[in-house]
Residue frames as qw, qx, qy, qz and C-alpha x, y, z in Angstrom:
[[0.104, 0.005, 0.505, -0.857, 50.64, 14.83, -18.07],
 [0.617, 0.007, -0.167, -0.769, 47.20, 14.47, -19.73],
 [0.690, 0.006, -0.712, -0.126, 47.50, 10.69, -19.58],
 [0.274, -0.014, -0.745, 0.608, 48.28, 10.84, -15.84],
 [0.334, 0.017, 0.246, -0.910, 45.26, 13.12, -15.20],
 [0.709, 0.007, -0.419, -0.567, 42.95, 10.72, -17.06],
 [0.598, -0.014, -0.783, 0.170, 44.26, 7.75, -15.02],
 [0.069, -0.003, -0.602, 0.796, 43.86, 9.69, -11.77],
 [0.514, 0.002, 0.007, -0.858, 40.28, 10.65, -12.68],
 [0.728, -0.002, -0.605, -0.320, 39.43, 7.03, -13.59],
 [0.444, -0.014, -0.785, 0.432, 40.85, 5.76, -10.30],
 [0.156, -0.001, 0.420, -0.894, 38.89, 8.38, -8.35],
 [0.644, -0.003, -0.220, -0.733, 35.62, 7.45, -10.06],
 [0.698, 0.001, -0.711, -0.083, 36.16, 3.74, -9.46],
 [0.364, -0.060, -0.728, 0.579, 36.86, 4.28, -5.78],
 [0.301, -0.184, 0.128, -0.927, 33.93, 6.67, -5.21],
 [0.317, 0.173, 0.847, -0.390, 30.97, 5.23, -3.31],
 [0.022, -0.328, -0.776, -0.538, 28.06, 4.13, -5.47],
 [0.378, -0.208, 0.033, -0.902, 24.84, 6.11, -5.30],
 [0.364, 0.078, 0.822, -0.430, 22.20, 4.45, -3.13],
 [0.341, -0.069, -0.686, -0.639, 19.53, 2.56, -5.01],
 [0.729, -0.231, 0.072, -0.640, 16.06, 1.44, -4.09],
 [0.035, -0.216, 0.964, -0.149, 16.05, -1.85, -2.21],
 [0.581, -0.204, -0.596, -0.515, 13.35, -4.45, -2.70],
 [0.263, -0.111, 0.741, -0.608, 11.16, -5.23, 0.31],
 [0.357, -0.220, -0.823, -0.384, 8.48, -7.92, 0.22],
 [0.521, -0.415, 0.094, -0.740, 5.22, -7.34, 2.11],
 [0.049, 0.051, -0.944, 0.323, 4.61, -9.62, 5.08],
 [0.447, -0.358, -0.544, -0.613, 0.97, -10.76, 4.68],
 [0.558, -0.422, -0.682, 0.216, 0.81, -11.89, 8.31],
 [0.309, -0.539, -0.322, 0.714, 1.42, -8.32, 9.53],
 [0.012, 0.026, -0.326, -0.945, -0.22, -6.26, 6.78],
 [0.079, 0.554, 0.803, -0.205, -3.83, -5.18, 7.20],
 [0.074, -0.240, -0.262, -0.932, -6.35, -2.77, 5.69],
 [0.008, -0.493, -0.756, 0.431, -9.24, -1.58, 7.88],
 [0.060, -0.314, -0.358, -0.877, -12.16, 0.41, 6.48],
 [0.022, 0.429, 0.710, -0.558, -15.11, 2.09, 8.17],
 [0.129, -0.331, -0.472, -0.807, -18.40, 3.65, 7.15],
 [0.327, 0.010, 0.483, -0.812, -21.49, 5.01, 8.86],
 [0.111, -0.272, -0.932, -0.215, -24.59, 2.83, 8.99],
 [0.206, -0.701, -0.601, -0.323, -27.83, 4.83, 8.81],
 [0.078, -0.697, 0.186, -0.688, -26.33, 7.37, 11.22],
 [0.810, -0.536, -0.062, -0.229, -26.71, 4.91, 14.08],
 [0.794, -0.466, 0.310, 0.239, -23.21, 3.41, 14.15],
 [0.251, 0.734, -0.580, -0.249, -19.84, 3.11, 12.49],
 [0.982, 0.035, 0.178, -0.044, -19.25, -0.29, 10.90],
 [0.147, -0.722, 0.634, 0.236, -15.82, -1.75, 10.24],
 [0.965, 0.257, 0.041, -0.022, -14.33, -4.27, 7.86],
 [0.372, -0.692, 0.563, 0.259, -10.86, -5.59, 7.24],
 [0.838, 0.489, -0.230, -0.071, -8.82, -7.07, 4.40],
 [0.590, -0.570, 0.546, 0.169, -5.89, -9.45, 4.82],
 [0.825, 0.211, 0.458, 0.254, -3.81, -11.64, 2.55],
 [0.260, 0.943, -0.104, -0.178, -1.93, -8.63, 1.21],
 [0.810, -0.051, 0.311, 0.495, 0.97, -9.42, -1.11],
 [0.382, 0.911, 0.044, 0.151, 3.31, -7.08, -2.92],
 [0.736, -0.075, -0.074, 0.669, 6.60, -5.30, -2.84],
 [0.076, -0.982, -0.025, 0.169, 8.12, -1.96, -2.03],
 [0.686, 0.356, -0.062, 0.631, 11.14, -0.61, -3.87],
 [0.402, -0.891, -0.177, 0.116, 12.38, 1.53, -0.98],
 [0.548, 0.459, -0.147, 0.684, 15.05, 4.20, -1.47],
 [0.496, -0.689, -0.379, 0.367, 15.85, 5.52, 2.00],
 [0.388, -0.263, 0.101, 0.878, 18.18, 8.22, 0.61],
 [0.201, 0.086, -0.314, -0.924, 15.60, 9.45, -1.93],
 [0.359, 0.265, 0.818, -0.364, 12.12, 8.29, -0.83],
 [0.511, 0.568, 0.023, -0.645, 10.50, 10.01, -3.83],
 [0.377, 0.445, -0.728, -0.360, 12.25, 7.38, -6.01],
 [0.281, -0.034, 0.924, -0.255, 10.50, 4.55, -4.14],
 [0.549, -0.014, -0.461, -0.698, 7.48, 2.60, -5.37],
 [0.391, -0.047, 0.818, -0.418, 4.90, 0.14, -4.10],
 [0.562, -0.015, -0.589, -0.580, 2.64, -2.52, -5.59],
 [0.260, -0.052, 0.838, -0.477, 0.12, -4.54, -3.59],
 [0.577, -0.094, -0.508, -0.633, -2.84, -6.81, -4.16],
 [0.227, -0.050, 0.856, -0.462, -5.23, -8.91, -2.11],
 [0.101, -0.321, -0.885, -0.322, -8.30, -11.07, -2.70],
 [0.403, -0.384, -0.127, -0.821, -11.71, -9.40, -2.44],
 [0.804, -0.352, -0.410, -0.247, -12.84, -12.48, -0.52],
 [0.528, 0.026, -0.579, 0.621, -10.20, -11.87, 2.17],
 [0.253, -0.497, 0.046, -0.829, -12.64, -9.28, 3.58],
 [0.321, -0.287, -0.823, 0.370, -13.68, -9.82, 7.19],
 [0.248, -0.533, -0.204, -0.783, -16.90, -8.10, 8.32],
 [0.132, -0.162, 0.719, -0.662, -17.53, -9.88, 11.62],
 [0.623, 0.240, 0.507, -0.545, -20.90, -11.19, 10.44],
 [0.391, 0.009, 0.836, 0.386, -21.25, -13.92, 7.81],
 [0.356, 0.707, 0.611, -0.020, -24.56, -12.65, 6.41],
 [0.079, 0.917, -0.078, -0.384, -23.02, -9.20, 5.78],
 [0.281, -0.459, 0.703, 0.465, -19.99, -10.78, 4.09],
 [0.425, 0.298, 0.826, 0.219, -22.24, -12.92, 1.89],
 [0.287, 0.862, 0.384, -0.167, -24.29, -9.86, 0.89],
 [0.044, -0.841, 0.313, 0.439, -21.18, -7.76, 0.06],
 [0.297, -0.280, 0.810, 0.421, -19.84, -10.60, -2.10],
 [0.485, 0.498, 0.717, -0.057, -23.20, -10.92, -3.92],
 [0.362, 0.491, 0.484, 0.628, -24.35, -9.24, -7.16],
 [0.158, -0.938, -0.310, 0.000, -25.60, -6.29, -5.08],
 [0.295, -0.877, 0.274, 0.263, -21.96, -5.27, -4.52],
 [0.174, -0.614, 0.684, 0.355, -18.89, -7.15, -5.79],
 [0.922, 0.302, -0.025, -0.241, -20.35, -10.28, -7.39],
 [0.114, -0.748, 0.653, 0.045, -16.91, -11.58, -6.38],
 [0.906, 0.210, -0.367, -0.030, -15.20, -14.64, -7.77],
 [0.855, -0.463, -0.010, 0.232, -12.69, -16.62, -5.72],
 [0.705, -0.005, 0.128, 0.697, -9.74, -15.17, -7.63],
 [0.141, 0.877, 0.217, 0.404, -10.92, -11.54, -7.86],
 [0.606, -0.194, -0.244, 0.732, -8.26, -9.13, -6.60],
 [0.033, -0.994, -0.098, 0.032, -8.00, -5.54, -5.44],
 [0.769, 0.064, 0.029, 0.636, -4.70, -3.96, -6.49],
 [0.087, -0.977, 0.007, 0.194, -2.68, -0.77, -6.00],
 [0.753, 0.187, 0.115, 0.620, 0.30, 0.44, -8.04],
 [0.223, -0.769, -0.079, 0.594, 2.02, 3.68, -7.10],
 [0.564, 0.684, 0.263, 0.381, 2.54, 6.29, -9.81],
 [0.263, 0.658, -0.197, 0.678, 4.34, 8.95, -7.77],
 [0.616, -0.535, -0.444, 0.370, 5.57, 9.86, -4.30],
 [0.076, 0.786, -0.074, 0.609, 5.73, 13.36, -2.85],
 [0.553, -0.170, -0.574, 0.579, 7.84, 13.57, 0.30],
 [0.227, -0.814, -0.242, -0.477, 6.10, 15.84, 2.83],
 [0.475, -0.793, 0.292, -0.245, 8.27, 15.39, 5.92],
 [0.094, -0.585, 0.803, -0.063, 11.08, 13.40, 7.49],
 [0.217, -0.008, 0.974, -0.060, 8.88, 10.31, 7.73],
 [0.483, 0.542, 0.536, -0.430, 5.77, 11.30, 5.73],
 [0.056, -0.154, 0.639, 0.752, 4.77, 11.27, 2.09],
 [0.670, 0.393, 0.220, -0.590, 1.79, 11.39, -0.23],
 [0.291, -0.123, 0.880, 0.356, 1.73, 8.28, -2.40],
 [0.610, 0.404, -0.048, -0.680, -0.36, 8.60, -5.55],
 [0.165, -0.171, 0.944, 0.229, -1.35, 5.42, -7.31],
 [0.560, 0.001, -0.501, -0.660, -3.86, 3.46, -9.34],
 [0.388, -0.043, 0.803, -0.450, -6.36, 1.53, -7.22],
 [0.458, 0.011, -0.679, -0.574, -8.34, -1.16, -9.03],
 [0.322, 0.093, 0.782, -0.525, -11.53, -2.35, -7.33],
 [0.580, 0.476, 0.572, -0.330, -14.39, -4.20, -8.98],
 [0.631, 0.375, 0.499, 0.461, -12.64, -3.93, -12.35],
 [0.142, 0.948, 0.158, 0.239, -12.50, -0.10, -12.12],
 [0.666, -0.070, -0.152, 0.727, -9.22, 1.81, -11.80],
 [0.067, -0.960, -0.148, -0.227, -9.06, 5.25, -10.17],
 [0.438, 0.423, -0.405, 0.682, -6.18, 7.41, -8.97],
 [0.601, -0.754, -0.261, -0.052, -5.99, 7.74, -5.17],
 [0.221, 0.668, -0.456, 0.545, -3.63, 9.46, -2.74],
 [0.784, -0.415, -0.426, 0.177, -2.39, 7.74, 0.42],
 [0.155, -0.860, 0.324, -0.363, -1.11, 9.83, 3.33],
 [0.911, 0.017, -0.374, 0.175, 1.80, 7.61, 4.33],
 [0.368, -0.823, 0.388, -0.192, 4.10, 7.40, 7.34],
 [0.642, 0.314, -0.661, 0.228, 7.34, 5.45, 7.70],
 [0.742, -0.638, -0.078, -0.190, 6.90, 3.84, 11.13],
 [0.538, -0.665, 0.508, 0.098, 10.32, 2.27, 11.49],
 [0.794, 0.459, -0.400, 0.007, 13.16, 0.52, 9.71],
 [0.270, -0.656, 0.666, -0.231, 15.72, -1.78, 11.28],
 [0.270, 0.210, -0.939, -0.022, 16.71, -5.31, 12.07],
 [0.781, -0.309, -0.212, -0.500, 13.76, -7.59, 12.85],
 [0.312, -0.567, 0.697, -0.310, 14.72, -9.34, 16.10],
 [0.786, -0.020, 0.580, -0.211, 13.08, -12.67, 15.22],
 [0.818, 0.559, 0.134, -0.014, 13.66, -12.80, 11.46],
 [0.599, -0.480, 0.327, 0.551, 17.25, -11.49, 11.69],
 [0.436, 0.331, 0.471, 0.691, 16.88, -9.36, 8.56],
 [0.005, 0.078, 0.010, -0.997, 16.14, -5.76, 7.62],
 [0.026, 0.600, 0.800, -0.014, 12.49, -4.84, 8.05],
 [0.025, -0.089, -0.051, -0.994, 10.33, -1.76, 7.40],
 [0.028, 0.561, 0.797, -0.221, 6.90, -0.72, 8.64],
 [0.027, -0.125, -0.250, -0.960, 4.53, 1.80, 7.06],
 [0.173, 0.559, 0.713, -0.387, 1.08, 3.21, 7.81],
 [0.004, 0.087, 0.405, 0.910, -1.25, 5.11, 5.49],
 [0.273, 0.521, 0.646, -0.486, -4.75, 6.57, 5.39],
 [0.057, -0.037, -0.498, -0.864, -7.12, 7.65, 2.64],
 [0.506, 0.354, 0.512, -0.597, -10.81, 8.10, 1.93],
 [0.048, 0.030, 0.825, 0.562, -12.64, 6.42, -0.95],
 [0.584, 0.168, 0.111, -0.786, -16.11, 6.71, -2.44],
 [0.554, 0.093, 0.826, -0.045, -17.91, 3.41, -2.93],
 [0.588, 0.702, 0.271, -0.297, -19.73, 4.94, -5.91],
 [0.154, 0.747, -0.542, -0.353, -16.40, 5.36, -7.75],
 [0.023, -0.291, 0.948, 0.128, -16.18, 1.56, -7.88],
 [0.618, -0.087, -0.450, -0.639, -19.90, 0.76, -8.36],
 [0.465, -0.205, -0.830, 0.230, -20.32, -0.91, -4.96],
 [0.044, -0.131, 0.276, -0.951, -22.56, 1.84, -3.56],
 [0.421, -0.477, -0.702, -0.319, -25.85, 0.08, -2.83],
 [0.450, -0.702, -0.520, 0.186, -27.85, 1.85, -0.07],
 [0.328, -0.130, -0.079, 0.932, -25.88, 5.12, -0.37],
 [0.175, 0.601, -0.457, 0.632, -26.27, 7.65, 1.12],
 [0.755, -0.552, -0.031, -0.353, -28.00, 5.80, 3.99],
 [0.863, -0.297, 0.149, 0.380, -24.96, 3.60, 4.30],
 [0.053, -0.863, 0.199, 0.462, -22.23, 6.16, 3.69],
 [0.764, 0.636, -0.072, 0.081, -20.70, 6.39, 0.25],
 [0.186, 0.791, -0.509, 0.283, -17.42, 7.50, 1.84],
 [0.929, -0.234, -0.231, 0.172, -15.09, 4.91, 3.34],
 [0.181, -0.870, 0.447, -0.104, -12.29, 5.80, 5.73],
 [0.943, 0.190, -0.244, 0.123, -9.33, 3.51, 5.06],
 [0.366, -0.793, 0.484, -0.042, -6.38, 2.73, 7.36],
 [0.881, 0.350, -0.306, 0.083, -3.43, 0.69, 6.14],
 [0.427, -0.740, 0.518, -0.038, -0.61, -0.86, 8.14],
 [0.923, 0.332, -0.195, 0.026, 2.08, -3.00, 6.52],
 [0.523, -0.647, 0.510, 0.218, 5.38, -4.63, 7.35],
 [0.790, 0.586, -0.175, -0.041, 7.91, -5.61, 4.71],
 [0.787, -0.418, 0.336, 0.305, 11.08, -7.70, 4.74],
 [0.140, 0.750, -0.502, -0.407, 14.17, -6.77, 2.74],
 [0.941, 0.300, -0.053, -0.144, 14.45, -9.28, -0.08],
 [0.748, -0.405, 0.416, 0.323, 17.46, -11.61, -0.10]]
């Protein structure tokens, strides 16, 4: 009887559905953007944008807290809308950026705050300095991409950063130290 019980238990375990695991999604650089804004002398709000974002998301839809994200992009992918401003920001006054200098983010924890919201804590490295930041993230949508014919996911996030934390704070406080950051990314399920 004991032998039969052991066989029955083994058969039940083998036929049980496997627990869901995180699935790898690769960021789509053509539809992933970071926009930042800051006040300029109190007269206006200026905007900039980063593109060329690469990375991956290990996305566990059943247990989002077990997910993770890594991303990086070139400092020189910044778009300011005015070449002289871009040149100044890339100069020794700010980044002193090389062609291969990257900004990177690696998540260290995810706290689920709602059905489609979470706080993603991670290490942000800018200008060779790494600081912990928190992103207020939203899952926009998951599903089949109608043109790519594969599973896709879209996320948005916001945070605020201090330029002084990364030693790119020339002209603060006249040009605001605080940056408002908006992130929007799409990612394709890896094959």
